[in-house]
C-alpha positions as CSV (number, residue, x, y, z in Angstrom):
1,X,15.9,-29.7,19.8
2,X,15.2,-31.3,16.5
3,X,11.3,-31.5,15.4
4,X,8.8,-34.4,16.3
5,X,8.2,-36.8,13.9
6,X,4.8,-38.1,12.7
7,X,4.7,-41.1,16.1
8,X,5.7,-38.4,18.7
9,X,1.6,-37.0,18.2
10,X,-1.8,-37.8,17.6
11,X,-2.9,-37.3,13.8
12,X,-6.1,-35.8,14.6
13,X,-6.9,-32.3,12.5
14,X,-6.1,-30.1,14.9
15,X,-2.4,-30.9,16.9
16,X,-1.5,-32.7,13.3
17,X,-2.3,-29.1,11.9
18,X,-0.4,-27.4,14.5
19,X,2.7,-29.0,14.4
20,X,2.7,-29.2,10.4
21,X,1.8,-24.7,11.1
22,X,5.5,-24.8,12.7
23,X,7.0,-23.9,9.2
24,X,10.7,-24.0,11.5
25,X,13.4,-25.9,12.0
26,X,14.6,-23.9,15.1
27,X,11.5,-24.7,17.2
28,X,13.1,-21.4,20.1
29,X,13.8,-19.9,17.1
30,X,9.9,-19.8,16.2
31,X,8.8,-19.1,19.6
32,X,10.6,-16.2,20.4
33,X,9.9,-14.6,17.0
34,X,6.5,-15.3,17.9
35,X,6.7,-13.6,21.0
36,X,8.4,-10.2,19.7
37,X,6.2,-9.7,17.1
38,X,3.3,-10.7,19.0
39,X,4.1,-7.8,21.3
40,X,4.3,-5.9,19.3
41,X,1.5,-6.5,16.4
42,X,-0.1,-6.5,19.6
43,X,1.3,-3.2,21.8
44,X,-0.5,-0.7,19.9
45,X,-4.0,-1.8,19.0
46,X,-7.1,0.5,20.0
47,X,-9.3,-0.7,22.6
48,X,-11.9,-1.1,19.5
49,X,-9.6,-3.8,17.9
50,X,-9.2,-5.2,21.2
51,X,-12.4,-5.7,21.2
52,X,-13.8,-6.8,17.8
53,X,-15.4,-9.1,16.3
54,X,-15.4,-10.1,12.9
55,X,-18.6,-12.9,13.3
56,X,-21.7,-14.0,15.6
57,X,-20.1,-15.8,18.2
58,X,-16.3,-15.3,17.5
59,X,-14.0,-14.1,20.2
60,X,-12.5,-10.8,20.1
61,X,-8.8,-10.3,20.5
62,X,-8.7,-9.8,23.9
63,X,-9.8,-13.2,24.1
64,X,-7.5,-14.6,21.5
65,X,-5.0,-13.5,23.7
66,X,-5.9,-15.1,26.5
67,X,-6.6,-18.6,24.8
68,X,-3.6,-18.1,22.9
69,X,-1.4,-17.7,26.3
70,X,-3.7,-20.5,28.1
71,X,-3.8,-23.0,25.7
72,X,1.0,-22.2,26.0
73,X,0.0,-22.7,29.4
74,X,-2.1,-26.6,29.4
75,X,0.7,-27.3,26.6
76,X,4.2,-26.2,28.3
77,X,2.0,-28.6,31.7
78,X,1.5,-31.0,29.7
79,X,5.5,-31.3,28.4
80,X,6.8,-30.9,31.5
81,X,5.0,-34.3,33.4
82,X,5.6,-36.1,30.1
83,X,9.8,-34.9,30.3
84,X,9.8,-35.3,34.1
85,X,8.4,-39.3,33.6
86,X,4.3,-38.8,34.4
87,X,2.8,-42.0,33.6
88,X,-0.4,-41.3,34.4
89,X,-2.5,-39.8,31.8
90,X,-3.3,-36.0,31.3
91,X,-7.1,-35.1,30.9
92,X,-7.9,-32.6,28.6
93,X,-9.6,-29.8,27.9
94,X,-12.8,-27.7,26.6
95,X,-11.6,-24.3,24.2
96,X,-14.9,-23.6,25.5
97,X,-15.6,-24.7,28.4
98,X,-12.2,-22.0,29.4
99,X,-13.2,-19.4,27.6
100,X,-16.7,-18.8,29.2
101,X,-14.8,-19.3,33.1
102,X,-11.5,-17.1,32.1
103,X,-13.7,-14.3,31.9
104,X,-10.7,-12.0,29.5
105,X,-13.2,-9.3,28.6
106,X,-12.9,-8.2,32.0
107,X,-9.4,-8.0,32.2
108,X,-6.9,-5.0,31.1
109,X,-5.6,-5.3,27.5
110,X,-2.4,-4.8,28.8
111,X,-2.0,-7.4,31.8
112,X,-3.3,-10.2,29.5
113,X,-0.4,-9.0,27.0
114,X,1.8,-9.4,30.0
115,X,0.9,-12.6,31.0
116,X,1.0,-13.9,27.4
117,X,5.1,-12.6,27.4
118,X,6.0,-13.7,31.3
119,X,3.8,-17.3,30.0
120,X,6.0,-17.4,26.1
121,X,8.8,-16.8,28.0
122,X,8.1,-19.8,30.4
123,X,8.2,-22.0,27.7
124,X,11.9,-20.9,26.0
125,X,13.5,-21.3,29.2
126,X,12.0,-25.2,29.3
127,X,12.6,-25.8,26.3
128,X,16.4,-24.6,26.2
129,X,16.9,-26.6,28.8
130,X,15.5,-30.3,27.6
131,X,18.2,-32.3,26.3
132,X,16.7,-34.4,23.2
133,X,17.1,-38.1,25.5
134,X,14.4,-35.5,27.6
135,X,12.4,-34.1,25.0
136,X,11.8,-36.9,23.6
137,X,10.3,-38.9,26.2
138,X,6.4,-39.9,26.0
139,X,3.4,-39.8,28.2
140,X,0.0,-39.8,27.4
141,X,-3.0,-36.6,27.1
142,X,-6.0,-36.2,25.8
143,X,-5.3,-39.8,25.4
144,X,-3.1,-39.9,23.1
145,X,0.4,-40.7,22.6
146,X,2.1,-37.6,23.0
147,X,6.3,-36.6,23.7
148,X,7.4,-33.9,25.6
149,X,9.0,-31.9,22.4
150,X,6.1,-32.5,20.4
151,X,4.8,-29.8,22.4
152,X,7.1,-27.4,21.7
153,X,6.1,-27.3,18.1
154,X,2.2,-27.6,18.8
155,X,2.6,-24.1,21.0
156,X,4.5,-22.4,18.0
157,X,2.0,-24.0,14.9
158,X,-1.4,-23.4,17.7
159,X,-0.5,-19.4,17.8
160,X,0.8,-19.6,14.3
161,X,-2.9,-20.6,13.6
162,X,-4.9,-17.7,15.3
163,X,-1.8,-15.1,14.1
164,X,-3.4,-16.2,10.6
165,X,-6.7,-16.0,11.6
166,X,-5.5,-12.1,13.5
167,X,-4.1,-10.8,10.1
168,X,-7.1,-11.9,8.1
169,X,-10.7,-11.3,9.3
170,X,-9.6,-8.8,12.5
171,X,-6.7,-6.4,11.1
172,X,-6.9,-7.0,7.2
């Protein structure tokens, strides 16, 4: 699947930054490598590392893992809706409100890691199944025109962004 063109996604600071974080020419390869990296990085974290917050009001690694997984679920859902020709606008979401409602801190870390793995494998299967014609279909999500393909790259870039923060501010 070729990379999304600028006309296929919103040019606002978050979405376009996620696309720019996608440093691969093959999004399936990038998603697969990220999955392996996250599972390797996170499987041996101590409870203290899982719960660590680098500053007051910042999310823990445990919460970040839940956030990455939730965001991928939402982006994949939007992508499949657009790929299937959905004409209705798809809603946005407030990541902070979702975090408050999620209660990731009370879930076993191993369960969150397994959810991450399953969601990522599902996303990989979804994007692998898309032809270029299907991937290039346009829809409306969060008030912006966006292609089904753009979400694959946004998932990869969103995770790359958070992995960078985890390495620098949590495990550095």
